[in-house]
N, C-alpha and C positions, 0 to 999 in steps of 0.2 A: 504494500500500500504506500504509494509515494507521498512524501511530504514536500510541498513546493512553497517556497518563500515568495510572497508577493510584496516586493520591496518598493515602497513609494518614496523617492528621494525628495518629493515636495513635503511641506509640513502640514498640509491640510488633511486632517484625519477623515473628514466627511468624504473627500475624494477617494481615499483608501476604501471606505465602505462601499462607495459606488463601484469601484473596480472589483472588489470582492464579489459583489452580486453578479457582475458580468462574468467573472471567472467561474463561480459556482454553477452558473446556468449551463455551462458546457463541460464541466469537469466530470471525469469518469467516476462511477461508484467506487468508493474507497480512497480516492485522491483527497488529501487534506491540504487546503490552502491556508498558509500561515501569514497573516497580515503584519506588516511592519512599516511604520510611518517615520520619516525623518524627524528628529527632535531639534534640528537646527538647519538653517538655510532659508528657503524662500517658500511662500505660499504656493506658488507654481513657478516652475522654471520656464523662462520665455526667451532668453537671449544666449548667445555664445558664452558670455562671461559667467552668467548664472549656471550654465551647463558645466563649466569647468569646476565651479564650486560643488555643484551637485554630484559630479563624478567622484570627487574626493569623499563626499558623504556616503556615496554608494559603497566605496571600498571599506570605509569605516564600519558601516552597518553589516556588510558581509563578513568582515573579520570577526565580528561578534557572533554571528548567527549561522555561518556556513556549515559548521559541524553538526547542526541539529536538523538539517534538511537534506533532501536528495537532489534538489535542483532549486534554482532561484530565477525570478523574473525581475528585471529592471523595469519598473512600471511607470515610465515617463516617456512619452513619445519624443524621439531624439536620441534615446539610448545613452544617457550620460554615464561614463565610466564602464561601458560594456566590455570593450576590448581589454582594458586593464584588469577587469574582474576575471575574464576568461584566462588571462595570463597567470593570475595570482592564485586562483582557487581551483580545487580539484573537482568540484561538482559542475554539471552543466549550468551555464548562465545564459538566459534568453532575454533579448530586448524586445519590447512590445512593437517598436517600429520595424525592426528587421523581420520579426515574425509576421507582422501584417503585410509587409511588402512582398515577402517570399510567398506567402499564402496567396496573395493577389495574383502573383505571376503564374500560379497554377490554375487560375480561373479565367485568365485572359492575357492578351499581349501587353496592354498598357493600363496602368492604374492612375487615378487622380486622387489627390489628398485634399480634403476639406477640413479647415480648422476654424477656431473661433476668434482669433485676433491676428492682425498682420505682423505683430511683433515676433510671432513664432516662425514666420516663413523663411527668413534667412537661415536660421538654425536647422529647420527641417530640410531645406535644400542641401545643406552640408551633410545631413544624415543620409539622404538619398545617395549622394556622391560617395560617402564613406562605405556604403554597402554595395557599391558598384552597380546601381540600378538606375542611373540617370537616363539611360536609353529606354527604359520601360516606364518612366514617369511621364504622364500626359500633362501634368501641371499641379501646382500647389496654390490653392486659393483660400481666402479668409474673409470673415465678416469685417465690415467697417465699424469703427466706433470703439469706445472704451469698454472695459470689462469691470463693471461695478462690483460684482460679487462672484468669486470663483465657484462658490457652492451652488449658485443658481444658474450658471451659464447654460446648461442643457435645457432646463425647464423654461427659462426666459426666452431662449433663442431657437427652439425646435423648428418652428415654421420658417424662420429665416435661413437656418442651416439646410433644411430640405430644399427650399427654393434655390439657394446657392448651388447645392449639389445638382439639382435638375438642370440648371443653366450650364454648369460645368460639363456635365455629360453631353449636352447638345453642342457646346462650343469646342470641346477637346476631342471628342470621339473616344473617350476612355471606355475600356471594357469592364473595369472594376473600380469601386470607390472605397476609400478609407476615410472614416471620420477620425481625425487625429487630435490628440490631446487628452490627458487623463480625465478631465471633467466631462468628456463626451463618451466615456465608457458606458456601454449598454444602449446607446442611441441607435446603433445599426439594427438591433432586434426590434426596436419600436417602429422604425420607419421602413422596414424591408419591402413592404408592399407599395410604397410611395415612390420608388425609384425603379427605372427599367433595367438596371444592371445589378450584379451581385455587390453586396457591401460586406467588407471585412471589419470586424471589431478587433482592434489590436490586442486587448487583454484576452479575449476569447482565443484568438490565434496563438498567443504566447502560452496560454495554459495547455493547449493541445500539443504545441511543439515541445514544451517542457516534459509532458507526459511521454511523448515519443522518445525523447532523448534518455529519460530514465529507463524506459523499457529496452532501448538499444544498448545501454550500459557501456558507452565508449570509454576507453582508457583515457586518463589524463596525459596530455602530450609531455614527453620527456625530451623531445628534440624539436627542432623547428622554431617558428616564431612565437608559439604560445606555450613553450615550456616554462615552468615556474622559474623566475629569475633567481640567481644566486643570492645568498644572504647579504644583507646590507644593513648597517646601523642607521638610526635616524634620531632626530631630536624633536620632541614636542608632540609626537603623534599619540593618539589613544593607544593604550597598552595592547589591546588585541591586534591592532594593525601593526604596531611595532614588532610584536612577536611573530606575526606572519611574514613581515618583510625580512626579519633577521633569522628566520627558521627556528626561533626559540620554541615555537609551538610543536615542532617535530621532536623536540628533545624532552617534552614534558610527558 
């Protein structure tokens, strides 16, 4: 029975609850999703600079929790800290953006990403490029205007998001749609009949990908680019991450 960590590097616990609901809706019987919300950082990560901070928080959180679970999900679209986490830890680590985009590639040739604020778009473009999927991306679009409450983004903007998605499908010719951003978790299931193409929920895709990787039981790389780095001392990091970086955890 796999235990999968749903790690929210944003500090908004209500968004963690939203993502847990989206994940539990598709999890296999016996899969246990373990929620964990960042205790420091930002209410939601929206820029490259914030993502750099969030990536460090991801590594700190995983250093504390990795030994208690079989896999982990970085539950913020943009996948902050994902590659570093795969390098450093032995368990499979899945990013919600990569999982959503790779799943979309199995449903059509090109996908479009719809999100709730323009501030996210540059970082999301970087994420598409990072995963080597620029040629499969038909576009990234966002609602106009401020975000007064991260908790209420989905409820307050459902009609606008659907209208934007419909226009994006017409304009871009996308085969698959992704609603991107942690506050939009679960929206795909609500509006599946209001759009003419498949919709991928990033959290749902990540849960299924994490289950698959646990079942496949791949070995941790001991060579190549994702082998665990050699021991290195550090100053001022939290004790669990210090121990992971220095290999002191392997000696205990």
